[in-house]
N, C-alpha and C positions, 0 to 999 in steps of 0.2 A: 370621796364618797358623796353621793347626793346628800343635800342638806336636809331634805324632808324624807320620811320614810313612803316608799310607794306602796301601792295596793294591789293584791292580785285581782285578776279578772275571775268573776265567779259565774257558777252555774246554776241554772234552774232545773228542777227535776221534772222528768216527763215520763209517760207509760211506755213509749216506743222511740226508736230512733228516727229522726227525719228522713223524709224521702225526698227525691230530687237530686239534682245537679247542685255543685257549689259548696258541698260539705266535706270536711275532713273528720275523720274517726280515729279516736285514739284510746287506748286501754285506760281504764281509771284504776291507778294503782293504789292500793291499801297502805297509804301512809300519812306523813304530814306535808302539806303544801308549803313550798319553800322558794323565795327569792334568793338566789345566789349572786351576790356581787363582788367583784373584784376590782380594786384600783390600786396598782402597785402591789405592795406587801400588805395592805389592808383589805381582808377578806371578811365578809357579813354574811350571817344566813338570817332571814327574816321571815318568821312566820305568818300564817294568814292574820293573825290578830295586830301584826306590826310588832311584836315583840323579838327581840334577838334570839336565836337558837345555837348561835356560834358555840356557847360554853358547854353546850350539851352534846355537840358533835364535833369534838376537835379534830377526829380522824377525817371527816369531810373537808373541815377547814384546811387542814394541812395538806390534801390531796388537791384541793383546788390551788393553794398558794405554790404547789409544786409544778404547776402547769407553765407552758413557755407563756400563753398568753397572759398578759399582765392586767389586762382590763377586759371585763365583760359583766352582763347581768344575765342570767338564766333564770327561766321559770321552770319548776319541776317539783318532784316529790321526793321527801326522805324516806327510804325505806330501810329496814333491817331484815336481811335474809337469814333465815335459821332453816338449816336443811334444805328442803325443795321447796319451802313456802315462805312468805313474808310473813313477819311476826310483828301484828300491832302491838302485843304485850310487851315485846323486847323494846318496841320504839318507845312506849310510854316509861318505861323503866329508866330511860335516858334523861327524863326530865327529873334530876336528882340534885339536890343542892351541893353535895360534896363532889367536888372534883376527881377526888382518887377513886369515887365510886363509879363515876361516869368513864375515866379512864381505864377501869377494869371491865366494864361492860363493851366499851369500844374495842379492847384488845380480842374479847371474847366473840363478839358478833358485830364486825365492822358493818357500818352504814354505807348506803349507796345514795347517790343523788340521780334520778332518773329524769333526764331533762326533756321537756316538749315544747319549749319556745325561746327564744333568743329576743331580748329587748335592747341590748348593748352589744355591739360587736368588739372584736380584740382591737379593731382601729379606732373604737370610739364613737362610732355612728350609732345614733339614736333609732332603734328600729320599730319603737312602740307606735308610730302612725302609719307605718307600712302595713299593707294586707298581709294576712298568715301566709299566703302561698308564698311571699317574698322572704318573711320571717322564717319560714320553715326550710326554704332553700338555704338561707344564709346559716341556719342551725347545723345543716347537714355539712356544709363547707367548714364551720367551725370544729365538727369532729372528725372531718376528714384530715385538718391540720394537726390533730392532737397526736401526742405522742402517746403510747401505752399508758394506760391510767387505771388505777383500781377502783377509783371513787366513782367516776362518771359513766352512766349509760344512756344511750338514745333510745327515747320511747318510739316504737313502731308507730305508723300511721296508715291509714288506707282511704281511699275515696270510695271504694266500694263498700255498699250497705251490707252485701252477703257476707262478705269477710268481717265486718264489725259484728253481725248476728252471731258468727262463731265465737268471737271474743267474749260476746255477752253469755253465751252458754256455758263458758268455762268460769265466770265470774262466782264468787262467793267460795271458793275453795281454798282460799290462802293465798291467793296471789292477786287476783284481779278484783275490783270492788263494784265494776261495772264498765260502762262505755260512756266516753264524752265525744260530743260532736260541736264543731266550730266552723263557721262561715270561712272559705278560703279568702273572699273578699274584704273582710272586715279587718280595721285595725285592732289593737289590743286595748280593749275597753276597761281600763283598771277600776276596780270596785263595782263593776256592774255586772249582773247577771246575764251575760251576753253569751253563753255556752248552753248547751243542753247535756244533760247527765240523765242516763238511764241505768237502773240498778237492779239486781235480782230482787230485792226487798225494798219494801217502802219503809224510808227511815228519815228521822227528822233530828236535827241538832237543838236542843231545848235548854234554856235556862232553869236552873232548880231555884225557884222563887219562894218555896217554903216546904214544911213535911208536915206529916201527922204522925203521933205516936201510935202504937198498937195498944188496944186496951185502954183501960182507965189510967194504967201508972204512966211514967216518962223514963221508963228504962229500955224500952225497944222500939225500934223504927217501925212505922206502919207503912207509909208511902212516902215517895218524892212528889211534889208538885211542881208541874212543868208549865213554862211560860215562854211565849214569843212576843217579839217587839211589833207594834203596829206601826202605821205610817206615821202616826203622831209621836212615836217614840215612846208609848206607854207599854208596859209589860202586861199581857193579857194572860190569865190563866188558860191553858188548852187541854188540860188532863193529868193524869197522874201516872206513875209507874211504882210496882209493888213487887211481891213475889220473890224476894232476896231470900237465900237461905239464912238461916238464922245466925250460923257464924258470921256472916256478912253484915247482917243488921248493926251488930254492936260496932263493927268498925266504921260503916258509914255514919251512924250517929256521933261517933267521936270526931269524924271529919266535919259534921254540921254545927256542932255546938258553938266552935268559935265564931259561926257567923250568924248567930242568933241575933235579933234585934235591927235587922237592916229593913229597908223599904218593902221588901217582898214584891207582891204585885201592885203596880202602879195604874193599871187599867182595870178589866174585869178581873175580880178575886174570886177564889173560891169560896163555898160556904153560902152563896146566896139562895135567895128563895127558890125553892125546887121541892116538887112532890116525894122527890126520893131523900131530901137532906133530913138529917137527924140532928139533935144537938150536938153530939159526939162527932158528926162528920164535919159540922161547922166550925170546930176548932182545930185551929193550925197555926204553925209557927212561922213568921216569915224571916226570910233570910237576908243577908247581903248578896247581891246578885254577881257571884263570883264563879259558880261552877256551872259548867255545860255538860251534858249527858247525850248520847246518841240513842235514841230508841226507835224500836220497829213498832209499826202501828198498821191496823188493816183499812180503817175507813175514817173519813171526816166528815162532820156535819156541822154546819154553821160555825166553821172555824174553830172545831174543837174535835179532839179524837172521840170517836164514838164509843170505843170501848178502852179497857186498860191496855197499856202498851207493854212492850217488853224491852227490858233493860239489855242494851248491847254492850256499851263501855263509856267511860268518860273521856271527854274531849278537851284535855289541857290546852291543845294547840289552837283552840276555838276562841274567840272573845265573845263574851256575852252578847254584846251588841250586833254580832253578826248573825244571831239568831232570831230571824224575823219570819213574819207571816208569809212571806213570799215563798217559803217553804211548802206551804199547803195551797197555795193558790190553784194549783193544777187539780189537786184533790177536792177541793171545796167547790169548784167551779159549777158542778151539777146542781149542788145543793142552793148555790145562790140563784140558779135559774129558776128554781122550783119557788122561790120566794114571793 
């Protein structure tokens, strides 16, 4: 296996799909990004954060080990079909410390790996520096040579923007999360936001840098304080999310309490001077930066969410350091032009 953990190529969010020639479009699957690597009997699944996912998806590991191809590196998405949809909830449940529980879940709802890129061929050829057009052709050859396999799926692609638009219209219904566009002439740019993603809703992955209690007591959660890292590596406060059902507030507060006493926001912090600020709103509890949430938002002004956001889900597959201001650059651009 490679000595250092590779990084996935990332995407920047845009409002619409790019126009013109030279683009490949793919469905954006609602799952966990994964680099699947095999070298002999050794199979490793690496998440976007660089952490191993192998222990949580033994069914996928076993399926890849059963292939005749004894070496390869695939880039793809781990998904869990439940009925006719892909269940992100079932996917999250796999991240359980007990192997017995993981095995039970795997037996009930087996996972799949939807592959969309090939970085190392079965013959050991490194494809990372090759243009996408060559990598896709090699990926299709890789699948043509496969025997029947219950784990692997080949993600469809198109160079027709009209076709990609039809995929985008289907997104959000429990199968697709949007559409991704990649340049056919570019190599695999690990760790860079070299792809374009378009989603049916505006969302961002944010670090939970702190929280506020509801009311004057300390028994009920009020809101989670959201942060994104700037170019200097400082965690800036960008907004908050609240509106949790009462039954969830207690569980979330229990999740937060072991993380109290962390650095919280190291850049712009909440509770600064403001005509809206009150003594109570200025009080907040800093946290260790361990938790990531995905939130839906409507507008961004001055590198902050203009209004409260809506909680979508926890993102245990994302490393906090991957939650950067780049996610908001497209939205914040008009506001910057008006400064």
